[in-house]
N, C-alpha and C positions, 0 to 999 in steps of 0.2 A: 945266600943260597936259596934257589927256588924251593917252594913248599910243594906238597903233594897235589895241590889244587891249581898250581900255576899253569896257565894256558888252557885249562879245561873250559870249554864253551858249553854253557848249560841253558836249557830252556826250562822255565818253571811252568809246569802244566797243571793248572788248578791253583787258584789264588784265594782260597778260603782260609779258615783258621790255621790249618796245618801248612798250607802253602806259604802263608805269611811268616810263620816261624822258620820254615825251610829257607825262605829268601834271606832273612837276617843271617842265618848261619852260613849260607853260601857267600854272602858279602864278606863276612868276617873271616872266612876261610881263604879268601882270595880267589875264588872262582870267577869266571867272566860270564855274567848273565847276558845272553844275547837275544832272549825272547821270553814272552809270557803269554800263556793261553788262559782265558777265562770266559765265562758265559753270562755273568750277571751284567745287565745293562748299567747298573750303578758303578761297575768297575771297568768295563771295556772303554778304552780310549784314555784312561788315566795312567799316570806314571806308576810303575810297579812299586817304587819306594814309598809313594804316597799310600797306595792300596795296602801295603804290608805294614804301614804304621811306623816306618823307619825314621820319619822326620827329615828325610832328604830325598832328592830325586836321583834316580839311577839312570835316566836317559833311555829307559825301556818301557814302551807302552804295552798295556794289556790288550790283546787282540782276541777276537773270537774265531778267526780262521786258522785252525791248527795246521792245515796243509801249508798255508802261506808262511807261517812262522817257521815251521820245520824245514821248508824248502831252502831257507837261507843258510842252512848248515849249522850243526851243533854236534858235540861229542855225546851228550847224554841229556835225556829229559827226566826231570824229577816230577813224577806224576802223583798228585794228591787229589783224587777225585772221588772214587767209590770203593766198594768192598768186595764185589763179586765179578768174576769173569764174564758172566752172562751179560752184564752191561759194560764192563770195562774193556773187553777184548777189542772193540772197535777203536778205542783210544790208543791202545798199544799197537794195533795194526798200522794206524796212521804214523806213529813214530818209527816203527821198524821199517816200513816201506821206504822211508826217507833216509835209511841208513843211520838212524840215531839210536844209541843204546837207551835202555829204560831202567830206572830204579824207582820202585813204587811202594806206597804204604798199603796198596790193595791187598787184603789179607789172604784171599784164596790162592794167590800165586805163590805163597809160602810153600805149598805142596798141592798142586792142582790136579795131579795125575789121576785121581780116583773120583773126585767130585765134579770135575769139568774136563774130562779127557779129550773131547773133540776140540774144544777151544785151546787147551794146553798143547796138544800135538800140532794144531795149525799154527799157533804162535811160535812154537819151537822151530817148525820148518821155515816159517817166514823170517825169523831172526837169523837162522843159519844161512838162508839164501842171500841175505843182505850183510852178512858178516858182523852182526851185532848181537848184543846180549840183553835179555829181559830177566830181571830178578826183583823179588820183593824183600823188604827189610822193615825194621821198626823195633819197638820194644820187645816183641816176641823173639826177635833174633838173639838178643842178649839174655833177657830174663827167663824165657820159657824154653829155650833150646840150648844155646851154647853154655850158659852158666850151669844148666842141669847136666849136660853131657860131661862137662869138666868135673862136677861133683861126683858123677858116677865113675869117673876115672879113679876114684879112691876106693871103690867097692871091689871086694873079692867075689861076692855073690849077691845078686839082686833078686828079691822076691816081688816087692811092690814099689811103685813110684807113684806118689799122689801129689798133685799140684793144686793150689788154690790161689786165685787172685781176685782183686776188686779194682774196678776202674769207674771213673766219674762220667756219667752220660753227658753232663753239661759241659764237658771239655771239648765235645766234638760236633756241636751244632744240631740244627733241627733235623737234618737227614738221618742221623743216627738215632735221635730220639724217636722219630716216627717209625724207623725200622724196628725198634724195640717195643712199639705200641704203647709208648708212655702216655698216660692219661686214660687209657681204655679201662673198662670194667673187667673183672675176672672172667665174666661170662663172654664178653666180646673177645678177650684174649683166647680163651679156650675154643670158641667158635672159629676164630681165624686159624689157629693151629690145626684144628680138625679138618677144616675145608681146604686150606692152602698149604699146609705143611709148614715146617720151620727150617729155613736153610741153615745148615751147619756153619757157624760163624767163623770162629778162629780155633776153638779147642781141638776140633778134629784135625785140622791141618797141622797144628803144632805137634800133636801126638804122632801123626803119620811121619812127619819129618824127623822127630826124635827117634822113633823106632828104626827108620831107615838109616839114620846116622849111626846107630849102634850096631847095624848089620843084622838086625833081627827081622822076623817076618810076622805079619799080623795073622792071628788065627781067627779071632772074632772081635767085633766092634759094635758098640751101641752108643747112641747119643740121645739126649733128652733136654727139654727146656722147662723151667719152672718160673712162673711170674713172681716178682717181688712186689708186695702190696703195701701201700702207705698205711701206717698205723695212726696217722693224723694228716691233716692237710699239709702238702708240701709244694713249694714253689719250684717250677722247672724254668730255669733261666733260658735254656735253648729254645723252648716254645713260648716263652713269655706268658706262662699260664700257671694257674693254681691247680694242683692235682688233688682231687678230693680223697678223703680217707677211704680205704678199701679199693682204690684204683691202682693201676700198674705204675710203679716208679722204676722198674728195671726187670732184668731177667737173670737167671742163672743157667748158663749153657754148659752142659757136662758131656764129656765123651770118655768112655772106658774101653780099653783095649787089652785083650789077652793075646800074647804072642805064642807062636808055635813052639818056641823054645822054653816057655814057662813064665818068665817075668810078666807081670801085669802093670798097666799104666792107667792112671785116671787124672783128668784135668777138668776143673770146674771154674768158669769165669763168671763173676758176678758184676754186671754192669748196671748201675743204678744212680739215681740222683743222690748226691751227698748231703749230709747234714754238716753244719759248721764244725770245723776241726778234723774232719775225716781225710785220710790220705789214701793214695793208691798202694795196695799191698801185694806181696808176692811171697808164697810159702810153698816149699817142696820138701816132702818127707820120703825117705827111702828106708825100707825095711830089708834086711839081709845081713850080710857080714861085711862091715859093721852097719849098724843103723846110722843114718846120716840125716841132717836137716839143713836147709838153706832158706833164709828169711830176709826180706827187705820190707820195712814198714813205711817207706816213702819212695816208691819207684818212679813217681812223676811221669806216668806213661805218655801223656800228651807231648811233653818236651823230649823225653828219651826216644820216642818214636821218630821224631824229626832229627835228633842229633845222631842216632844210629844210622838213619837213612842217608844222611850226608856223609858220614864217615865211610859208608859203603861204596861211594862213587868210584874211587880208584879200583876197588876190587871188581866191580861190575865191568868197568871198561877193560880191565885186564883179563877177565874170564873168557873161556871158550865161547864162541857164538852159540846161541840157542837160548831156550828158556832154562834157567838154572834155579831149581828149587833150593831152599835153604840148606837141605841136607848135603848138597853138593858143593857148597862154598866153605872156605876156611873161616874160622871164627873172626868176627869183626875186630877192628883195632882202633885205638885212638889215633887221630890224625892231627898233628900240631900245625898251627898256622902262625 
């Protein structure tokens, strides 16, 4: 009997660390990979199976010309490139104009309507015009949205919802490490934030999607960022560098929301370089009637971001055309292969 991925034609768009994991999962799920897009000269022209470290050839070469790859036809592109619509919208536009659905780990698309409204509305219109769907997914889909809304389904009355998570900077490569200003002094960090601002990373989008899913309305919202400083010299694998004591090894991004109806929400994400033996954590505490708690001390966000992303493929293909923020999709489900 055919599985849920049988006959689905997929383009892997972005062949870095996350794209490599996604490639293995696609192969094992039985999807048909028909193209791969990359930009690194060390990867372009090589077989995707080799680039992804699968130990076998897939007969699909990594190419730098996204238009050419997508023009050959595909059902969906799995996009693992960047984190913000300000830079990612052009990649999504390329996919959508070729009539290719998109599922992505790009975090802002989780709920982009307030932080990037122009890009979101433009992409929504382009997707609808071409009869395809754009949606984001990843670990936040399960651990920070759908598990929390399910937990709140046991509540009679909610007063506060507070979430805390920790993730390893070294799991995501140099682009993320540089974004978090890893290795900078505290003064350099504070000067950067004061002069350039700090783009709200994931915490805000998660809370906005959560509040929207619950049918509530935001009354007020605040966000802030705090550097995490090394208490001794620490090695950063992503940058192949030693971070001196007192310099930045991570950040805590926090967003707090008060709803018009009364319940308040707070989510703080600590992304930093790990010490030996540390794991990705997830904790949500609800005060109300009754008090509730949800905890996972090994969420493995790097892998579960990719596994959730791939499990979402049939949902995205079946969804109504347009940009679908996570509050509008049904909860993700396991897809057997």
